[in-house]
C-alpha positions as CSV (number, residue, x, y, z in Angstrom):
1,M,-2.5,-149.5,-221.4
2,K,0.3,-150.3,-223.6
3,K,2.2,-147.8,-222.5
4,I,1.7,-148.3,-218.7
5,F,2.8,-152.0,-219.2
6,T,5.8,-151.1,-221.4
7,L,7.0,-148.7,-218.5
8,L,6.7,-151.4,-216.1
9,V,8.9,-153.6,-217.9
10,L,11.6,-151.3,-218.4
11,A,11.4,-150.5,-214.4
12,M,12.2,-153.9,-213.9
13,I,14.7,-154.4,-216.3
14,M,16.9,-151.3,-215.6
15,P,18.0,-152.8,-211.7
16,A,19.5,-155.9,-213.5
17,T,21.8,-154.2,-215.5
18,N,25.1,-153.4,-214.7
19,L,26.9,-150.1,-215.5
20,F,30.9,-149.6,-215.9
21,A,32.6,-146.9,-216.0
22,Q,36.3,-146.4,-216.8
23,V,38.3,-143.5,-215.3
24,S,42.2,-142.9,-216.8
25,V,44.4,-141.1,-213.9
26,D,47.8,-140.0,-215.0
27,N,50.6,-141.2,-212.9
28,V,52.5,-138.3,-210.9
29,D,56.9,-138.5,-210.1
30,T,57.2,-137.2,-206.6
31,A,60.4,-137.4,-204.7
32,S,60.4,-138.9,-201.4
33,E,61.8,-136.6,-198.7
34,A,62.5,-137.4,-194.9
35,V,60.4,-135.6,-192.7
36,V,61.7,-134.4,-189.2
37,F,59.9,-132.9,-186.3
38,D,62.1,-130.6,-184.0
39,N,60.5,-130.5,-180.2
40,S,62.7,-127.5,-179.2
41,M,60.5,-127.8,-175.8
42,K,62.3,-128.6,-172.5
43,Q,61.8,-131.8,-170.7
44,G,61.9,-132.2,-167.0
45,D,60.2,-134.1,-164.4
46,V,57.4,-131.8,-163.1
47,S,55.6,-134.4,-160.8
48,V,55.4,-133.0,-157.3
49,D,53.5,-134.4,-154.0
50,I,51.9,-131.3,-152.6
51,D,49.7,-133.1,-150.4
52,S,52.7,-135.0,-149.1
53,E,54.8,-132.5,-148.4
54,A,52.0,-130.3,-146.8
55,K,51.3,-133.1,-144.3
56,R,55.0,-133.4,-143.7
57,R,55.2,-129.5,-143.0
58,A,52.1,-129.9,-141.0
59,E,53.6,-132.8,-139.1
60,R,56.7,-131.0,-138.3
61,I,54.6,-128.0,-136.9
62,L,52.9,-129.9,-134.7
63,L,55.8,-132.1,-133.3
64,R,57.2,-129.0,-132.4
65,Q,54.7,-127.6,-130.8
66,E,53.9,-130.8,-128.8
67,R,57.3,-130.8,-127.4
68,N,57.7,-127.0,-126.4
69,T,56.0,-125.1,-124.3
70,V,55.9,-120.7,-123.9
71,D,55.0,-119.3,-121.4
72,F,55.7,-115.2,-121.8
73,T,54.7,-112.5,-119.7
74,A,55.3,-109.0,-119.6
75,N,53.8,-106.1,-117.2
76,L,54.3,-102.1,-116.9
77,H,53.1,-101.3,-113.8
78,G,53.5,-97.6,-112.4
79,S,52.2,-94.8,-110.8
80,L,51.8,-90.5,-110.7
81,T,51.6,-88.2,-108.4
82,A,51.5,-84.2,-108.8
83,F,50.8,-81.1,-106.5
84,S,50.4,-77.1,-108.0
85,K,52.7,-74.9,-105.7
86,S,49.5,-74.0,-103.8
87,W,48.0,-76.7,-102.5
88,Q,47.7,-76.1,-99.0
89,A,49.2,-80.0,-97.5
90,A,52.4,-80.6,-98.2
91,G,53.6,-83.1,-101.1
92,D,56.0,-84.2,-103.4
93,N,55.5,-84.9,-107.3
94,T,56.9,-88.4,-107.4
95,I,57.0,-90.7,-110.7
96,T,56.8,-94.5,-110.3
97,V,57.5,-96.9,-113.1
98,L,58.3,-100.8,-112.9
99,A,58.2,-103.2,-115.7
100,N,58.5,-107.2,-115.1
101,L,59.7,-109.7,-117.8
102,N,58.8,-113.5,-116.9
103,F,59.6,-116.3,-119.4
104,L,59.3,-120.2,-119.2
105,H,60.2,-122.5,-122.2
106,T,60.2,-126.3,-121.9
107,Y,61.0,-128.9,-123.7
108,K,59.9,-132.9,-124.2
109,H,61.3,-135.4,-126.0
110,G,60.9,-139.4,-125.0
111,R,62.5,-139.1,-121.1
112,F,64.2,-135.7,-121.5
113,T,63.1,-132.7,-120.3
114,L,64.8,-129.0,-120.5
115,T,63.2,-126.2,-118.7
116,N,64.6,-122.4,-119.2
117,T,63.6,-120.1,-117.1
118,A,64.3,-116.3,-117.4
119,A,62.6,-113.2,-115.3
120,A,63.6,-109.1,-115.2
121,K,62.8,-106.5,-112.6
122,F,63.3,-102.9,-112.7
123,G,61.7,-100.0,-111.1
124,Y,62.2,-96.6,-110.9
125,N,61.3,-93.4,-108.8
126,N,61.2,-89.6,-109.2
127,T,61.0,-87.7,-106.2
128,K,62.3,-84.8,-104.9
129,I,64.7,-84.2,-102.4
130,D,66.8,-81.5,-100.6
131,L,70.3,-81.5,-102.2
132,N,72.6,-78.8,-100.2
133,G,69.9,-77.2,-99.8
134,E,68.2,-76.9,-103.5
135,Q,65.3,-79.0,-103.9
136,R,65.9,-81.3,-106.8
137,G,64.0,-83.9,-108.2
138,V,66.1,-87.1,-108.8
139,W,65.7,-90.8,-110.2
140,F,66.6,-93.4,-108.2
141,K,66.2,-97.4,-108.4
142,N,63.8,-99.9,-105.9
143,V,63.6,-102.6,-108.3
144,D,66.3,-104.3,-109.7
145,E,67.0,-108.0,-111.0
146,I,67.9,-111.0,-113.7
147,A,67.2,-114.3,-112.9
148,L,68.3,-117.3,-115.8
149,S,67.7,-120.7,-115.1
150,T,68.1,-123.9,-117.0
151,S,67.3,-127.3,-116.0
152,P,67.9,-130.7,-117.9
153,Q,66.4,-133.8,-116.4
154,W,65.8,-137.4,-117.9
155,A,63.0,-139.3,-116.5
156,L,64.1,-142.1,-114.2
157,V,60.5,-144.3,-112.3
158,K,57.7,-142.4,-112.7
159,N,57.4,-138.8,-111.7
160,W,61.1,-138.9,-110.6
161,S,63.7,-137.8,-112.7
162,Y,67.7,-137.1,-112.5
163,G,69.1,-133.7,-113.4
164,A,71.0,-130.5,-113.1
165,N,70.0,-127.3,-111.9
166,V,71.9,-123.8,-112.6
167,K,70.6,-120.8,-111.7
168,F,72.1,-117.1,-112.1
169,R,71.4,-113.6,-110.1
170,T,72.2,-110.3,-110.4
171,Q,71.2,-106.3,-111.2
172,F,71.2,-104.3,-113.6
173,A,72.7,-100.8,-112.3
174,R,74.2,-99.4,-109.3
175,G,73.0,-99.2,-106.6
176,Y,72.6,-96.3,-103.5
177,E,71.9,-96.5,-99.9
178,A,70.1,-93.3,-99.5
179,R,68.3,-91.3,-102.6
180,G,70.7,-88.3,-102.8
181,D,73.9,-91.0,-102.6
182,K,74.5,-90.6,-106.2
183,Q,74.5,-87.0,-106.4
184,L,76.6,-86.3,-103.9
185,G,78.6,-88.7,-105.2
186,N,78.5,-90.9,-102.4
187,Q,79.8,-94.8,-102.4
188,R,77.4,-96.7,-103.6
189,V,76.0,-100.5,-102.6
190,S,75.9,-102.5,-105.2
191,N,76.3,-102.9,-109.4
192,F,76.1,-105.3,-112.1
193,M,77.7,-108.6,-110.1
194,T,78.4,-107.2,-107.3
195,P,76.5,-109.0,-106.1
196,G,76.0,-112.3,-108.3
197,Y,75.2,-115.5,-107.9
198,L,75.8,-118.8,-109.5
199,D,73.8,-121.6,-107.8
200,A,74.5,-125.5,-109.7
201,S,73.2,-128.9,-108.3
202,L,72.9,-132.5,-109.2
203,G,69.8,-134.4,-108.2
204,F,67.0,-136.1,-108.0
205,T,63.2,-134.1,-109.1
206,Y,59.8,-135.1,-107.9
207,I,56.5,-133.9,-109.3
208,L,53.5,-134.2,-107.4
209,P,51.0,-136.5,-109.5
210,S,48.3,-133.7,-109.2
211,E,46.4,-131.2,-111.3
212,R,44.7,-129.0,-108.7
213,F,48.4,-128.3,-106.5
214,P,51.6,-128.7,-108.8
215,L,53.9,-129.1,-106.7
216,K,57.9,-130.0,-107.6
217,V,60.6,-130.3,-105.5
218,N,64.6,-131.0,-106.1
219,L,66.7,-132.8,-103.7
220,A,70.7,-132.5,-104.7
221,P,72.6,-133.5,-102.4
222,I,75.5,-132.3,-104.6
223,A,75.4,-128.5,-105.3
224,M,77.6,-125.3,-105.5
225,S,77.0,-121.6,-104.4
226,A,78.5,-119.0,-106.0
227,T,79.4,-114.8,-104.8
228,Y,80.7,-112.3,-107.1
229,R,82.0,-109.0,-105.9
230,I,83.2,-108.0,-109.4
231,D,83.2,-104.4,-108.2
232,Q,85.3,-104.2,-105.2
233,G,84.2,-100.4,-104.9
234,T,81.1,-100.9,-103.2
235,S,80.6,-100.4,-99.0
236,K,79.5,-103.9,-98.7
237,D,81.3,-107.0,-99.8
238,Y,78.5,-109.6,-99.7
239,G,80.3,-112.2,-97.7
240,V,83.8,-111.6,-100.3
241,A,86.5,-109.8,-98.4
242,A,89.3,-107.9,-100.9
243,P,91.5,-108.7,-103.1
244,L,89.3,-111.8,-103.8
245,R,86.5,-110.9,-106.1
246,Q,84.2,-114.4,-106.0
247,K,83.7,-117.3,-103.5
248,Y,82.8,-120.5,-103.9
249,E,80.7,-122.8,-101.2
250,G,79.9,-126.3,-101.8
251,G,77.0,-128.5,-99.4
252,L,73.6,-129.8,-100.6
253,S,70.1,-127.9,-101.6
254,V,66.4,-128.6,-101.5
255,Q,64.4,-126.1,-104.1
256,L,60.7,-126.3,-104.2
257,D,58.3,-125.1,-107.1
258,F,54.8,-124.1,-107.3
259,D,53.0,-122.7,-110.5
260,K,48.7,-122.9,-110.7
261,T,46.2,-120.7,-112.3
262,W,42.5,-120.5,-111.5
263,G,39.7,-119.2,-113.2
264,K,38.4,-119.9,-116.6
265,N,40.4,-116.9,-118.1
266,G,43.4,-117.5,-115.6
267,W,42.3,-114.4,-113.8
268,L,44.9,-115.6,-110.6
269,R,48.0,-116.8,-110.8
270,Y,50.0,-117.7,-107.6
271,R,53.8,-118.4,-108.4
272,T,56.4,-119.3,-105.4
273,T,59.5,-120.5,-105.2
274,A,61.5,-121.4,-102.4
275,Y,65.3,-122.6,-102.3
276,S,67.8,-123.3,-99.3
277,F,71.4,-124.0,-99.4
278,Y,73.3,-125.2,-96.6
279,G,77.1,-125.1,-97.2
280,W,79.4,-127.6,-95.7
281,I,82.3,-126.7,-97.3
282,T,83.3,-122.8,-97.9
283,G,86.3,-120.8,-99.4
284,L,86.6,-123.0,-102.3
285,S,88.2,-120.3,-104.0
286,S,90.8,-119.7,-101.4
287,K,91.8,-122.7,-100.3
288,T,90.3,-122.4,-96.5
289,I,87.5,-123.4,-94.7
290,S,85.3,-121.3,-93.1
291,D,82.2,-120.9,-91.1
292,I,79.1,-122.5,-92.1
293,A,76.3,-120.1,-94.0
294,P,72.9,-121.2,-95.0
295,T,71.2,-119.5,-97.4
296,L,67.0,-119.4,-97.8
297,R,65.4,-117.4,-100.6
298,W,61.4,-117.7,-100.7
299,E,59.7,-115.8,-103.5
300,N,56.0,-115.4,-103.8
301,T,54.0,-113.6,-107.0
302,F,50.2,-113.5,-107.1
303,D,48.9,-111.8,-110.6
304,I,45.7,-110.7,-110.5
305,K,43.9,-110.2,-114.2
306,A,41.4,-107.5,-114.1
307,T,41.0,-107.5,-117.7
308,K,43.0,-109.0,-120.6
309,Y,45.5,-106.3,-120.4
310,I,45.3,-104.7,-116.9
311,S,46.5,-106.6,-113.6
312,T,47.2,-106.2,-110.3
313,Q,51.2,-108.1,-108.5
314,I,51.7,-108.8,-105.3
315,Y,55.5,-109.8,-105.0
316,V,56.7,-110.6,-101.4
317,Q,60.1,-112.2,-100.8
318,L,62.1,-113.2,-97.8
319,Y,65.7,-114.0,-98.3
320,Y,67.9,-114.7,-95.4
321,N,72.2,-115.4,-95.6
322,K,74.2,-115.5,-92.9
323,A,77.7,-114.7,-94.8
324,E,76.5,-111.2,-95.8
325,Y,73.4,-110.1,-92.9
326,Q,72.5,-111.7,-89.8
327,K,68.9,-110.9,-90.1
328,L,66.0,-111.7,-92.2
329,Q,65.1,-109.7,-95.3
330,L,62.1,-109.0,-96.6
331,Q,60.9,-107.4,-99.5
332,S,57.4,-106.0,-100.9
333,M,55.7,-104.8,-103.9
334,L,52.1,-103.7,-104.6
335,S,51.6,-102.4,-108.7
336,V,48.8,-102.4,-110.9
337,G,49.1,-101.5,-114.8
338,L,49.3,-103.0,-118.2
339,T,50.0,-106.8,-118.5
340,Y,50.4,-109.0,-121.8
341,T,50.6,-112.8,-122.1
342,F,51.3,-115.0,-124.8
343,K,51.1,-119.0,-124.5
344,N,51.1,-121.5,-127.3
345,K,49.6,-124.1,-125.1
């Protein structure tokens, strides 16, 4: 018991006792040096507002698409007829190729509208003809035309605008009256810019406010019609007698335009343009006044799509120009072949 009591007394005394220790540290003399940090990295502002830049780019693209409308159509039609030498009935081997290009561009910004069109038609036939007693297959053209136009317009009031219309027409290659004229060296009938036509007018345009009947009427009290005959070696003068190479007429003009597509996939499209010019003063280039020569040109085009890339086209044109020919001229054409259409809207 005494040992236990003694241990308890020692345990109670030890926590109350302070413990001390002494530690000696030697003085260390160190030289102070300046520390310089070397930063070799180039500094620059690399912050880019990617979201805003992409947004602005997308807005510019949408704005261009909103202001610009493009409609492009290309057709390649043709036919081939071939007979063997043993064929029981008479027949000639023939090849027909016809290419059509139609381009329409419309730009709108505020009250201003600019419409540009371009059309080209060119067709070639190859058939056998008799040349000086020899049967030969020759190529000759049967369709040939280039047509360009531009029309800047400014909105005036609802459905009405004022502006100008400029149109130009000619053909690509030489034309002959008969199939063998070229091979026989006979005189040509037409050539590039022979004839060539330039029509310009200032006036007002009315657009019918109906989607079912999209008709546009242009009334131009101030108009000019020019006829060119650059190649004076042609058998026809087109109302431009030598030595003149061009003729200018002043007058008024009226033009009607209609373009409508039917069906969900646009299987039928009808386009028509009727243009009439009535000259009240002629011979402006020679400073002489001659007879009044009214002009009428009415074009009709039917595009019928069988599939996305196969279509049938019917084209009919009525043309009357008193200065060139006293009778009404008619051209009609039916063709089937490949087609390609592009629209951005």
